[in-house]
Structure formats: C-alpha cells, structure tokens
Backbone bond lengths (Angstrom), bond angles and torsions (degrees), N, CA, C in turn:
res aa  C-N    CA-C-N  psi(-1)  N-CA   C-N-CA  omega(-1)  CA-C   N-CA-C  phi
1 X - - - 1.455 - - 1.519 109.67 -
2 X 1.314 113.18 154.15 1.451 120.11 -174.44 1.510 109.48 -110.23
3 X 1.331 117.09 134.42 1.446 120.62 176.54 1.515 108.44 -102.10
4 X 1.310 115.16 121.76 1.451 121.83 -175.67 1.515 110.59 -116.48
5 X 1.338 116.11 169.06 1.460 121.86 -177.81 1.517 109.58 -113.11
6 X 1.318 116.08 119.83 1.458 121.65 176.84 1.525 109.49 -96.47
7 X 1.319 115.90 149.98 1.465 120.75 178.41 1.519 109.68 -147.88
8 X 1.323 115.78 170.43 1.454 120.52 175.19 1.513 115.39 102.50
9 X 1.314 117.47 1.28 1.449 119.85 179.00 1.518 112.23 -70.90
10 X 1.314 115.43 175.10 1.453 119.97 179.14 1.507 110.51 172.57
11 X 1.328 114.86 -168.39 1.458 121.68 179.29 1.518 109.25 -112.93
12 X 1.323 115.51 126.67 1.458 121.09 178.81 1.516 109.50 -136.40
13 X 1.319 115.39 164.09 1.452 119.86 173.42 1.523 109.72 -87.79
14 X 1.307 115.56 159.56 1.452 120.96 177.93 1.530 109.69 -53.32
15 X 1.335 114.80 136.18 1.453 120.55 -176.43 1.506 113.76 93.54
16 X 1.326 116.59 -10.40 1.449 120.76 -179.53 1.519 112.99 -80.06
17 X 1.338 114.84 -179.25 1.464 121.41 -176.67 1.521 110.64 -132.14
18 X 1.319 114.51 152.06 1.454 122.42 172.11 1.517 108.26 -144.22
19 X 1.323 116.29 152.11 1.464 120.37 172.65 1.518 108.21 -122.15
20 X 1.300 115.15 117.93 1.453 121.57 177.86 1.525 109.25 -90.22
21 X 1.315 115.32 147.94 1.461 121.12 -179.77 1.518 110.07 -128.45
22 X 1.309 114.86 153.89 1.462 120.90 178.66 1.525 107.14 -146.70
23 X 1.297 116.69 118.20 1.462 120.50 177.88 1.523 109.88 -72.68
24 X 1.319 115.71 136.42 1.462 120.60 -178.81 1.524 107.98 -116.82
25 X 1.318 116.82 97.55 1.467 120.64 -175.67 1.523 112.73 -56.25
26 X 1.315 115.73 149.05 1.461 121.35 -177.29 1.516 112.60 -56.05
27 X 1.321 116.65 -38.79 1.463 118.80 -176.23 1.525 112.50 -71.11
28 X 1.331 116.58 -4.05 1.462 120.51 178.09 1.518 111.85 -107.63
29 X 1.307 117.39 10.58 1.458 119.29 -174.41 1.515 113.24 -67.63
30 X 1.330 118.10 -11.39 1.453 119.39 176.19 1.523 112.10 -78.90
31 X 1.326 116.80 -11.30 1.459 119.73 177.37 1.524 108.16 -69.25
32 X 1.319 116.78 129.71 1.454 119.36 -173.83 1.519 115.15 -107.20
33 X 1.325 117.63 -14.31 1.459 120.90 176.72 1.530 107.95 -115.22
34 X 1.323 115.08 123.50 1.463 121.63 -179.32 1.517 108.75 -125.33
35 X 1.301 116.61 140.67 1.453 117.05 -176.71 1.513 114.50 -153.49
36 X 1.308 113.34 167.76 1.465 122.51 175.73 1.523 108.69 -115.01
37 X 1.307 115.22 139.41 1.450 123.48 178.08 1.524 107.58 -131.29
38 X 1.317 116.16 166.19 1.457 118.86 176.89 1.513 109.95 -149.29
39 X 1.313 115.39 156.76 1.446 121.84 176.44 1.524 108.44 -129.05
40 X 1.335 116.59 102.64 1.472 119.47 176.23 1.527 110.09 -67.28
41 X 1.299 117.90 160.62 1.468 120.73 -179.73 1.513 112.09 -56.33
42 X 1.313 117.43 126.66 1.449 122.18 176.65 1.516 115.52 73.62
43 X 1.316 117.41 10.27 1.464 120.52 -176.97 1.527 110.93 -123.64
44 X 1.327 114.71 171.06 1.456 120.63 177.41 1.535 110.35 -78.71
45 X 1.322 114.08 166.33 1.458 118.77 173.92 1.524 110.16 -63.33
46 X 1.308 116.82 146.38 1.461 121.46 175.61 1.525 109.10 -137.77
47 X 1.318 115.12 151.12 1.455 119.89 178.16 1.513 110.48 -76.25
48 X 1.320 115.48 150.98 1.462 121.48 178.72 1.526 110.34 -118.32
49 X 1.319 116.58 -57.43 1.466 121.03 -176.78 1.517 108.84 -160.88
50 X 1.321 115.58 156.62 1.455 120.53 179.50 1.515 110.10 -145.36
51 X 1.338 114.92 157.08 1.453 121.95 178.75 1.516 108.52 -142.26
52 X 1.336 116.45 141.69 1.448 119.17 176.77 1.531 108.56 -110.05
53 X 1.308 116.09 145.45 1.459 120.56 -168.91 1.519 114.13 -80.17
54 X 1.320 118.03 -24.47 1.467 120.06 -174.00 1.517 111.43 -66.84
55 X 1.329 116.54 -55.17 1.464 119.87 -177.46 1.511 113.42 -111.90
56 X 1.342 116.22 -3.02 1.451 119.19 -179.44 1.516 114.27 76.42
57 X 1.328 117.50 13.94 1.460 119.59 178.56 1.520 110.30 -64.16
58 X 1.324 114.42 147.97 1.458 120.39 -179.21 1.525 110.72 -128.13
59 X 1.305 115.80 159.92 1.459 122.20 176.72 1.515 108.05 -143.98
60 X 1.331 116.08 138.48 1.449 121.56 178.48 1.516 108.91 -124.37
61 X 1.302 115.92 140.12 1.460 121.14 178.97 1.523 109.33 -84.62
62 X 1.334 115.15 136.71 1.466 123.15 175.96 1.521 111.60 55.38
63 X 1.317 116.92 -132.60 1.458 121.26 -171.61 1.517 113.22 -95.52
64 X 1.334 116.67 20.49 1.451 116.70 -174.89 1.523 112.76 -79.18
65 X 1.326 117.60 -21.93 1.453 119.29 175.59 1.514 108.18 -63.45
66 X 1.306 116.35 131.41 1.456 119.73 -175.29 1.501 110.86 103.23
67 X 1.345 116.79 -30.96 1.460 120.01 174.44 1.524 110.53 -104.40
68 X 1.325 116.69 -32.77 1.457 121.63 -177.45 1.529 109.99 -112.93
69 X 1.319 115.31 147.60 1.458 122.03 175.14 1.514 108.42 -131.59
70 X 1.330 116.34 128.02 1.456 120.44 175.88 1.524 108.23 -106.51
71 X 1.323 115.96 138.29 1.453 119.10 -178.41 1.524 110.40 -152.72
72 X 1.311 114.78 163.31 1.458 121.77 176.17 1.519 109.34 -127.21
73 X 1.305 116.88 144.89 1.461 122.81 170.22 1.523 105.45 -118.32
74 X 1.326 115.78 101.11 1.466 119.48 -174.30 1.523 112.08 -68.87
75 X 1.321 116.93 -29.84 1.474 118.69 179.25 1.524 110.76 -66.90
76 X 1.333 115.29 -41.52 1.461 119.90 179.55 1.524 112.17 -87.72
77 X 1.326 115.23 -7.33 1.472 121.27 -177.38 1.526 110.72 55.63
78 X 1.324 114.39 53.20 1.455 120.00 -178.71 1.527 110.38 -129.35
79 X 1.311 115.09 147.14 1.454 123.71 171.30 1.526 106.93 -112.58
80 X 1.322 116.59 137.83 1.457 120.35 -177.49 1.525 111.15 -126.51
81 X 1.321 114.75 154.97 1.455 121.82 168.64 1.522 106.70 -134.49
82 X 1.320 115.36 106.09 1.470 121.11 175.65 1.514 107.62 -86.54
83 X 1.307 116.39 122.61 1.459 120.94 -177.79 1.518 109.05 -119.06
84 X 1.315 116.20 117.99 1.458 122.52 179.55 1.524 110.30 -114.69
85 X 1.313 115.49 161.40 1.463 121.20 179.85 1.536 110.57 48.11
86 X 1.305 115.44 50.18 1.459 120.16 -179.10 1.521 111.02 -64.70
87 X 1.316 114.69 144.40 1.463 122.47 -179.80 1.529 109.42 -121.20
88 X 1.333 117.50 158.49 1.465 119.51 -178.73 1.523 114.10 -53.87
89 X 1.334 118.17 -33.98 1.466 118.45 -179.33 1.525 112.43 -77.33
90 X 1.330 117.26 1.68 1.473 120.50 170.36 1.527 111.03 -85.19
91 X 1.317 117.05 -6.67 1.461 120.61 179.80 1.523 110.23 -63.01
92 X 1.308 116.08 127.00 1.462 121.24 -176.27 1.520 108.74 -178.09
93 X 1.321 114.69 170.72 1.460 119.81 166.46 1.519 106.78 -90.80
94 X 1.298 116.87 126.44 1.464 122.33 -176.11 1.533 109.40 -102.81
95 X 1.318 114.91 139.35 1.451 122.68 -178.98 1.529 109.97 -128.55
96 X 1.325 116.13 152.22 1.452 120.01 170.84 1.531 108.19 -112.69
97 X 1.312 114.99 155.38 1.461 120.40 -178.02 1.523 108.97 -152.92
98 X 1.316 115.71 158.14 1.457 121.20 -179.98 1.518 110.00 -148.15
99 X 1.308 116.06 145.64 1.463 121.44 177.38 1.523 109.70 -144.76
100 X 1.318 114.73 159.69 1.463 120.49 169.70 1.515 105.76 -96.23
101 X 1.321 116.02 116.89 1.460 121.61 -169.75 1.516 109.85 -128.59
102 X 1.307 115.52 142.28 1.466 120.11 173.12 1.522 108.08 -62.99
103 X 1.315 116.96 132.72 1.458 120.19 -172.12 1.519 113.97 -67.99
104 X 1.310 118.28 -11.16 1.457 119.26 175.24 1.527 111.63 -72.78
105 X 1.329 116.43 -14.35 1.460 121.06 176.99 1.525 108.44 -83.15
106 X 1.303 117.08 126.78 1.461 120.32 -179.23 1.529 110.62 -71.71
107 X 1.319 115.84 156.35 1.460 119.93 175.96 1.525 110.62 -60.22
108 X 1.331 115.68 -37.90 1.464 119.85 179.22 1.534 110.18 -60.87
109 X 1.329 115.68 -46.11 1.463 119.37 -179.29 1.523 111.07 -65.37
110 X 1.321 116.61 -38.54 1.454 119.18 178.79 1.530 110.42 -63.04
111 X 1.322 117.88 -44.75 1.455 120.49 178.57 1.525 110.97 -59.50
112 X 1.336 115.81 -43.28 1.463 119.86 -178.39 1.525 111.36 -63.47
113 X 1.308 115.71 -40.82 1.457 118.39 -179.18 1.508 113.18 -76.42
114 X 1.297 116.17 -40.00 1.456 120.94 -175.54 1.515 111.99 -66.40
115 X 1.329 117.79 -33.85 1.461 120.15 -173.75 1.525 112.67 -65.91
116 X 1.315 116.66 -22.16 1.461 118.75 -178.74 1.516 112.19 -101.62
117 X 1.319 117.32 -7.87 1.463 119.66 -175.65 1.512 112.67 -81.80
118 X 1.335 118.25 -27.22 1.464 118.39 -171.02 1.511 108.43 55.27
119 X 1.199 128.67 178.82 1.417 126.66 -8.72 1.512 110.49 -87.24
120 X 1.326 114.24 172.56 1.451 120.42 -174.43 1.515 110.83 -125.59
121 X 1.317 114.19 144.47 1.453 119.65 175.42 1.514 110.28 -82.39
122 X 1.321 115.28 -151.31 1.456 120.14 -179.51 1.514 110.32 -81.59
123 X 1.310 116.48 124.44 1.444 121.31 178.83 1.518 112.03 -94.06
124 X 1.327 115.00 175.62 1.458 120.80 177.79 1.526 108.64 -130.62
125 X 1.319 116.15 134.58 1.463 121.51 -174.35 1.520 111.13 -82.18
126 X 1.317 115.05 130.93 1.463 121.96 173.04 1.528 107.30 -118.43
127 X 1.309 116.39 124.73 1.455 121.86 179.34 1.515 108.42 -125.36
128 X 1.330 115.64 123.00 1.457 120.92 -179.40 1.522 108.05 -117.31
129 X 1.297 115.91 122.04 1.467 120.47 -179.57 1.527 110.43 -101.92
130 X 1.316 114.83 149.12 1.474 119.64 -178.03 1.515 111.62 -85.33
C-alpha cells in the first residue's frame, strides 16, 4: 500500500466548498485505483469517492455524488476532491490512497476493502460549522 499526502483542508461554514489535493508521484503512476477516504471524529475510516485511471470511471459513497467531484490531472500528477455544499457531518480528516487493482474489482469493493486495511499517509482536516 502507498502512503500519500493530502492537502487543502480547512474550516468552512455549512454550504461552503473546499478542494482537496493529493500529489501522485511519478513512480506510482502504475496505480490504477485512486480514492479519497475520511475519518470523522471518534469513528472509523470510511470511503468517500474513487476513480480508476483506465476509463476514468468514478464511484461515490452514499449521497456525495452531486456534492463531491473526484478528478485527476495526469499532467500535474494530482488527484483532487472538489467538495461543494459541505455539511457539518462532512467534518473529518481526509486521506487519499492508491492501489494497483485487478479491474474486475469494482471501485465500490475497493473502497470497502481499503478503508479497513490501513495504513494511511498524511491527512488533511476539514471542519464544517453550522
């Protein structure tokens, strides 16, 4: 597993937006599944969104599709999570992660498995106030 560094967190009011970033080093470009996870205060890690590099397919957990957008910029070697209409229950430490996965594994399944495997790199704190 790869430990990555997430950035871009901060404190916003409900309804606000943040864009999280994650640098994707060149030597990791063979990783085909990239995702965002978060750990709310006092809770376990949970999946947020994932993207696969071959076809650009994406997956969002629960109701985050429509509020969150996951994307990659291959030229800049960056992974992003655009978060709009943030709500207080979005408050958490956010992490990015990447793996080389057999494509028969769905993004949903990868998120479910990855969230319990650990380990995690440096996360970024997102705090949303009401």
